[in-house]
C-alpha positions as CSV (number, residue, x, y, z in Angstrom):
1,M,168.9,166.7,106.5
2,Q,171.8,167.5,104.1
3,R,174.3,170.2,103.6
4,V,176.2,172.0,100.5
5,I,179.8,172.3,100.6
6,T,182.5,173.0,97.6
7,V,185.1,171.3,96.4
8,D,187.7,172.5,93.5
9,D,184.7,175.1,92.5
10,L,182.0,172.2,92.2
11,I,179.0,172.5,94.3
12,V,178.3,169.4,96.1
13,T,175.1,168.3,97.9
14,I,175.6,165.9,100.7
15,K,172.3,163.9,101.6
16,Y,172.9,162.1,105.0
17,R,171.2,158.9,105.6
18,R,170.5,157.2,108.8
19,K,170.5,153.3,107.7
20,M,173.7,154.0,105.2
21,K,176.7,152.5,106.2
22,N,179.2,153.2,102.8
23,I,179.3,156.6,100.9
24,Y,178.0,156.9,97.4
25,L,179.1,159.7,95.0
26,K,176.6,160.3,91.8
27,V,175.8,163.0,89.2
28,E,172.5,163.3,88.8
29,K,170.8,163.7,85.3
30,N,170.5,167.5,85.8
31,A,174.5,167.4,86.3
32,D,174.2,168.2,90.1
33,V,176.9,166.4,92.3
34,V,175.2,164.3,94.9
35,V,176.8,162.4,98.0
36,S,174.6,160.3,100.1
37,A,176.6,159.6,103.5
38,P,176.0,158.2,107.0
39,P,175.5,161.0,109.5
40,R,178.2,162.7,111.1
41,T,180.8,161.3,108.4
42,P,183.4,163.8,108.5
43,N,183.7,166.7,105.7
44,Y,187.3,166.1,104.9
45,I,186.6,162.1,103.7
46,I,183.6,163.3,101.7
47,K,186.1,165.9,100.0
48,K,189.0,163.3,99.5
49,L,186.5,161.3,97.8
50,V,185.1,163.9,95.5
51,Q,188.8,165.3,95.0
52,E,189.8,161.6,94.0
53,N,187.1,161.1,91.3
54,I,187.3,165.3,90.1
55,D,188.1,164.5,86.5
56,E,185.5,161.8,85.9
57,I,182.8,163.9,87.7
58,K,184.1,167.2,85.6
59,L,183.9,164.9,82.3
60,R,180.3,163.7,83.3
61,R,178.8,167.1,84.2
62,T,180.3,168.7,80.8
63,N,178.6,165.6,78.7
64,I,175.4,166.0,80.7
65,L,175.7,169.9,80.0
66,K,176.6,169.6,76.8
67,N,173.9,166.9,75.4
68,G,171.1,167.7,77.7
69,H,169.4,164.8,79.4
70,T,167.3,163.2,76.8
71,V,163.5,162.8,77.9
72,K,162.1,159.5,75.9
73,N,158.7,160.2,74.3
74,Y,158.3,156.6,73.2
75,V,158.0,157.2,69.2
76,T,159.2,155.4,66.4
77,G,163.1,156.3,65.6
78,E,163.9,156.8,69.0
79,K,166.9,155.1,70.4
80,H,167.1,152.5,73.6
81,Y,169.7,150.6,75.0
82,V,169.2,147.1,75.9
83,F,171.9,145.0,77.5
84,G,174.3,146.9,76.1
85,K,173.3,147.2,72.3
86,E,171.5,150.3,70.8
87,L,168.0,149.8,69.4
88,T,165.7,151.7,67.2
89,L,162.2,151.7,69.0
90,E,159.6,151.1,66.1
91,V,156.2,151.3,67.7
92,R,153.5,149.5,65.9
93,L,149.2,149.0,66.5
94,G,148.4,145.7,67.5
95,D,145.6,143.4,69.3
96,K,147.4,143.7,72.8
97,N,150.3,145.8,74.3
98,K,153.9,143.9,74.2
99,V,157.5,144.4,73.4
100,T,159.6,142.3,70.8
101,L,163.5,142.5,70.7
102,S,164.5,141.9,67.0
103,N,167.9,142.1,65.8
104,D,168.5,145.9,66.2
105,K,165.0,146.7,66.8
106,L,162.9,147.4,69.8
107,I,159.2,146.7,68.7
108,L,156.4,148.3,70.9
109,S,153.1,147.2,70.0
110,V,150.2,149.0,71.5
111,K,146.4,148.6,71.4
112,D,145.9,152.2,70.6
113,K,147.9,155.5,70.7
114,H,146.2,156.3,74.4
115,Q,148.6,153.5,76.3
116,D,151.0,154.6,78.3
117,R,154.3,153.7,76.2
118,E,157.1,153.9,78.7
119,Q,154.9,152.2,81.3
120,I,154.5,149.3,78.8
121,V,158.3,149.2,78.0
122,T,159.5,149.3,81.4
123,R,157.2,146.4,82.4
124,E,158.4,143.9,79.4
125,L,161.7,144.9,79.9
126,R,161.7,144.5,83.7
127,K,160.2,140.6,82.6
128,V,163.7,140.4,80.5
129,V,166.2,141.0,83.1
130,Y,164.3,139.1,85.7
131,N,164.3,136.1,83.3
132,K,168.0,136.5,82.3
133,C,168.6,137.0,86.1
134,L,167.1,133.6,86.7
135,E,169.6,132.0,84.0
136,F,172.2,133.3,86.1
137,L,170.8,132.4,89.5
138,S,170.4,128.6,88.2
139,K,173.9,128.7,86.6
140,Y,175.7,130.0,89.7
141,E,173.7,128.8,92.8
142,K,174.9,125.2,91.4
143,I,178.6,126.5,91.3
144,M,178.7,128.3,94.6
145,N,176.6,126.0,96.8
146,V,174.0,128.8,97.8
147,H,170.4,129.8,97.3
148,A,168.9,133.0,96.9
149,E,165.1,132.5,98.0
150,Q,163.6,135.7,96.2
151,L,164.8,137.8,93.5
152,R,163.2,141.3,92.5
153,I,163.7,144.0,90.3
154,K,163.8,147.9,90.7
155,K,165.2,151.0,90.2
156,M,167.8,152.1,92.5
157,K,169.9,155.4,92.6
158,T,172.8,154.2,94.3
159,R,173.5,150.5,93.9
160,W,173.6,147.7,91.2
161,G,172.1,145.2,93.9
162,T,171.4,144.3,97.2
163,C,171.3,141.1,99.1
164,N,169.1,140.7,102.2
165,I,171.4,137.8,104.3
166,E,168.2,136.6,106.5
167,A,165.9,136.7,104.2
168,K,168.2,135.6,101.2
169,R,166.4,138.2,99.0
170,I,168.2,139.6,96.3
171,W,167.4,143.1,94.7
172,I,168.6,143.6,91.0
173,N,168.6,147.4,89.7
174,Y,166.4,148.0,86.5
175,E,168.6,150.2,85.3
176,L,171.1,147.5,84.3
177,V,168.8,146.8,81.3
178,K,170.6,149.0,79.8
179,Y,174.1,147.6,80.2
180,P,176.3,144.9,78.7
181,V,174.9,141.6,80.2
182,E,178.1,140.5,81.9
183,C,177.3,143.7,83.9
184,L,174.4,141.8,85.4
185,E,176.2,138.7,85.6
186,H,178.8,140.2,87.4
187,T,175.9,141.6,89.9
188,I,174.2,138.3,90.1
189,V,177.3,136.7,91.5
190,H,178.2,139.9,93.6
191,E,175.3,139.5,95.9
192,L,175.1,135.9,95.8
193,T,178.9,135.9,97.2
194,H,177.2,138.0,100.3
195,L,175.3,134.7,101.4
196,L,179.0,133.6,102.3
197,E,180.5,136.6,103.3
198,T,178.3,139.3,104.5
199,N,180.7,142.1,104.5
200,H,182.8,143.5,102.1
201,T,185.8,141.9,103.7
202,P,189.2,140.6,101.7
203,R,187.6,137.0,101.9
204,F,184.5,138.5,100.0
205,Y,187.0,139.7,97.3
206,T,188.5,136.5,97.3
207,L,185.4,134.6,97.0
208,L,183.9,136.8,93.9
209,G,187.3,136.6,92.4
210,K,186.9,132.5,92.4
211,Y,183.4,132.8,91.1
212,Y,184.0,135.4,88.7
213,P,187.6,136.1,88.0
214,D,186.6,139.0,85.7
215,Y,184.8,141.3,88.2
216,K,187.3,144.0,88.5
217,E,187.6,144.6,84.6
218,N,183.5,144.3,84.8
219,D,183.6,147.4,87.3
220,K,185.8,149.4,84.5
221,L,183.1,148.3,81.7
222,I,180.2,149.6,84.1
223,K,182.0,153.1,84.8
224,E,182.8,153.6,80.8
225,F,179.7,152.6,79.5
226,S,177.8,154.9,82.0
227,K,179.7,157.7,80.4
228,Q,178.0,156.5,77.2
229,L,175.0,156.5,78.7
230,I,174.6,160.0,80.0
231,G,171.8,162.2,78.6
232,R,170.5,158.8,76.9
């Protein structure tokens, strides 16, 4: 179920999700403003959320409408972000499909021109994210005295990560491959903290601050870098 409201001349689409507990605000790649919320969330709460973030929303929309959303064609010379660094894509013919990160280049080797380049890059970078997550898990599980039974990577629209407490399963948003690596580290610690405190209580943030003291600065970094990635 969804409805449309207007806030300060902005058209806002509200999407109601049955299993959702929190409210999420997002500017889509086409510049649409979308709020995902639990059913029966009062309009005044959603309007207040939009109003509190109105300047950033308008800035994002302006950037998107000005620059457009860049469609990746995966050809030589294209720019791609990997862990906060802008890399130039170089496509080569090779014996097998693979991706290599080298200084300021993202080297894509394909067996022939008919290969699905986007699929290859996504598959290989997913491995990069997964392995980096394992490094952070190995580090922080020992410090925090917790253990995640499963780690999975997928694209998510509204969250950087989630944690299934009972299964001790952590999901990480694949899109973090574009952000500075400390954003991924912060997300790993955040999700591990849920194994110590289920909800976002004051105790949760006390624990998060204990194990990752820079989490507030990192929240700002993610927001600022998101602006830089608009249209890319």
